N, C-alpha and C positions, 0 to 999 in steps of 0.2 A: 799294130805297134805295141811292144811289150811295156810292162809297168815302168821300168827304169827309163826307157826312152821317152815315154809319155811324160814323166815328171821332169826329165831334163829339158825337154823341148818347150815345156810350159803349155802343152796341148790342153785343150778344153776338157778332155776326159780324165785329167789327173784329179783323183779324189782322195779324201781322207783314208778310205779303205785301201786304195792302191799304195798310199804312202806307208800305211801300217804294214802291209804285206812286204813291201821293200825293206822296211826296217827289220822285220823278223827274218827275212831270207837272204839278204845281201851278205855275202861272205865277209865283207869288211865292216859290217855294222857293229857298233859298240855293244849292241844287244848281246852278242855272243860272248863278250868278255865279262858280263855280269854274272854274279853267283846265282846258284839255283833258286834260292828264295827270292832274290830280287827279280829274276826273270819271271817267276810265277806271278809276282805282284804286278809287274809291267804288263803281262798278258791279260790279267784281270782288268787293268785300266784300259788296255787297247780294245778289249771286247766291249766295254762300256762306251768308249769313243766311237767305235764302229756302229753300235746300236743307235747312238744319238745323232751321229752326223756322218756315218760311213759313206753314204752316197753323195755327200756334199762336195762339189767341185772346189778345189783349193782356190781357184781364181775368184770364186763367189763369196768367200768368207771375209766378212768385214768386222771391224772392231766392235761396233754396236751389237752385232749378232752374238759375238762371244761374251760380251758383258751381260746380255739378257739370258743367255744359256747358263752362265755361271750363277747369276742371281736366282734363277729358277731352282737350281740344285741347292744353293745356300738357304733359300727361304724354306725349303723342305726339311731343313735341319741337318743337312749333310755338309757342313762347312769343310771338314777335313777331306772328304771325298772330292768336293768341288776344287779344292786347292791341289789335290793330287792329280786330278784330271788335267788341269791347266799345266801343271808341271810335266805331265806326260806329253801333252800337245807341244810344249816348248821343245822337249827332247826330240820329238818326231820331226818338227820343222827345221830344227838345227841340223839334224842328220841329213834331211833333204837338201838344205842349203849348202852344206859342205861336201858330203860324199856324192850326192846326186847332181850337184850344180843346178838345182831347180830354181828358176826365177821366182816362181810363186812361193816356194818355201822361204826364199831369201826375203821376200816381201813380208810374209807372215812372221818370220823371225824378228825382223826389225820392228814390226807392229807390236808384237807381244813384249818385246824388251821395253817398250814405252808404257805398257799397261800395268796396272796394279790391281790385285784381287784380294778379297778378304782372306785372312788366315785364321785358322782355329786357335783358340786360346792355348797357350802353353800349359802343360800339366803342372798343377800346384801340389799334387799329392806326394807324400813320401812315406816310406816305411820306417818307423822309429826302431831304436835299439830294443825297446820294451816289446814291441810287436814282433820283431825278429826272434826274440827270446821265447815268446809265447808260441810262435809257430814251430820252433825247434822242439820245444817240450811236447807239444801236441803231436807232432810228427813221430816222435819217439814212442809216444803212448799208443799210437795206432799202427805201430810196426812199419813205419816208413823212415828209418834212419837215414836213408839216402837223401830225402828231402830236407831233413834236419841239417845234414852236412852241406848240402848244396846251398841252403839259406845262409849258413855260416860263412861259406866262401864268398857268396855274393855280397854280403853286408861288410864283412871285414876287409875284403880285398878290392871293393868298389868294382866288381866284375859284372859284365853283362851276363844274362842268363845263358846265352849261347856259349860264352867262354867257359862256363862251368859244366853244363850238361852236354855241350856239343850239339851237333845236328846230323840227321840222316839225309844223305843226298844220293841220287841215282849212281850206279856203278860207273856210268859213262863220264861223270864229272871229273875234272882234273883234281889231282891230289892223291897222296898216298893214304892208305888206311889198312890196318890189320884186322878190322872188325867188319864183317859182312853179314847181311841177313836179307833174304827175300828180295834180291835185286838192288839193295841199297848198301851203302857203306857209311860208317860213322867217322866224323872228323871234328876237329877244332875244340873239343872239350878238354877238361883237365886230365892229365895223365900222371900216374905215379912217378914215372921217370923224370918228370919236371920238378920233383921235390927231392932235394939232395939230403945227405946224411945229417945236415944241421937244420933240417926242416925249413929250408929256404926254397920258395917256389919261384921258378923262372918260366914265364908263359908268354907266348906271342899272341896278342889279341886278334880276334877274328875280324874286326871292322877295319882297323888301320894298320894291321900287321906290325904293331909296336911291341917291343919286348918290355915286360914288366917284371920286376923282381920284388918279392915280398917275403919278409922274415915271418914265417907263420908262428914263431914263438911269441911274437908280439900280438897275436890274434887269439885272445882267450876263447872266443866262440868256437873256433876251429880246433884248437888244442884240446878243449874240453870234450868235443865230440870224438876226437881221436882217442883220448883216454877212455871214454865210455865204450868205444868199439872194442877195446882190449879188456873190458870188464874191470877197469881200474879207476878208482876215485882219487888216486894219488896226485899231488900237484906236480911232482917232477918224475923223472925216470923214464920218459917216453924214448923208445929206441926206434930209429927209422927202419931197421931190418925186421921189425915185427910186422911191417906192412908190406903189401905187394911191391915188387921191384918195378913192375911196368903194368900198363893197361889203364883203362878208364878209372878215375877216382869215384865217379858217381854213376851208379847203375840201378835199374829197377830190380827190386827184391824178387819179383816173380820169375822172370826168365834170365836174370843175371846179365842182361844186355843194357846198354845205355838207354836212357829214357827217350821216348818220343816226346818232342816239345809240347805238342797239344795235350797229351795225356799228363805230362808233368804239370802244366798250368792248371788242368782240371783238378788234379789231386791236391795241388797247392791251394786252390780256391776253396775246396771242401775243408781243408785244415784251417784256413784263414777265417772262414765263416764260423767254424766251431770256436774260434778264439774271439769272435765278436769284432773282427777287423772289418771296417766299412768296405763295401763292394767297390767303391771308387778307388781304393788302394789296391794296386796290383803287384804281382811279383816283380814286374819291371821297375817298380818304384824303389826296390832295394838299393839300387845304385844311387838314386837321388837322395835316399835316406842317409846313406853312408857319406856322401859328399856334404850334405847339409849338416850332419853331425860334426864333420871336420871343421867346417867354416863357423858353426856355432861355438865350437871349442876355441876359436881364435887362431886356427892354423893359417899359415901364410897361403894366400890364394894361389900363388905361383907353385908352391909345393903341392897343394891339392890338385892343381892342373896336371902336374907330372904324375901324381899317384893315380889319377883317373885316366891317364894317357890321352888327354884332350889335346888337339892341335892348337887351339887358341883359348885364351882365358875367358873369352866371352861365352864359350860353351860351358865352362865350369860354373860361371855365374848363373847360367840358365838352369843348371842342375841343382844349384844351391837354393833350396826352398825355404819358406818361412821368412819372406822378405819383410813383412809387416813387423815381425818381432825384431829383426835385425835393424830396421830403421828406428824403431823405438829405442833399441839399445844404444844406437849411435847418438840419438838425441839426448838420452840420459847422460852419456859420457860427456857430451858438449856442455850440458848444464853444470855438471860437476866441475869441469875444467873452468868454466866461466865463474863459478862461485869461488873457486880457489883463487882466481886472479883478483877478484874484488876484495876478498878477505886478506 
């Protein structure tokens, strides 16, 4: 009996390993629609699941066993991994319940929907404007102007790292690219043709495919770096035709190719360390820093949501850090209002 038939019939030999194999190989599996980076992460989680319970029959898995398994990983200090593994297991059994019509996957899907597992704490770190400025200056000093410009775009435009430096994916992945190297192609980063003659950037974000338009003339960090690139310290007078008409905006100074994400993060960390920025603060916190700066400044939360291209305002609130200070500010405003009423 093949893997799919075994799972569909609810046969006793249907295992976690066979479900994983079906999820990876079934032509209609949603796995194939995921992007390259997501598929790699899923495969990492599947390998861990297979190592932990690959030979476990689906029919034998009970709620208590999953709770104990999750607790063991959590107690070892790996709460985010424990939560990710449960998420992967949910994905697998939902796939089995729907596309494979597996009775045991249907049972497990219903069981998992009623269970709750610990989640890791949300990140509270953010990169401040002062830290972003320090990184830009240090990057320029160590002859990494591309990192300085990338940091400026990330902070000013509330962009994710991938939307600024792009990503390298295998040639076989879907999507057009004009930049190829060693079996990979570059996609999704900022391109000069996305910046018009008035220095207005229009970019489609990588995560949600949402179009964002930003007037770069209102972004002093970016305009300052563009001035510096031309060897000019003048406040005005930048002309768009002085810059490339097309191609990636951010590229590694060494080979003139877009950055590899891991190397970019490594070099950024070296610069951040030299600036005295805590190791807990990462490049990914640039976006949270930008959103927090906006909310600290009193910007309308709905407007910030649109600027950050969030689907719902709850996500914007999650990215807005410095909750303690904000609560204190609200309390002070209430007292001031109360005192005015009394007087």
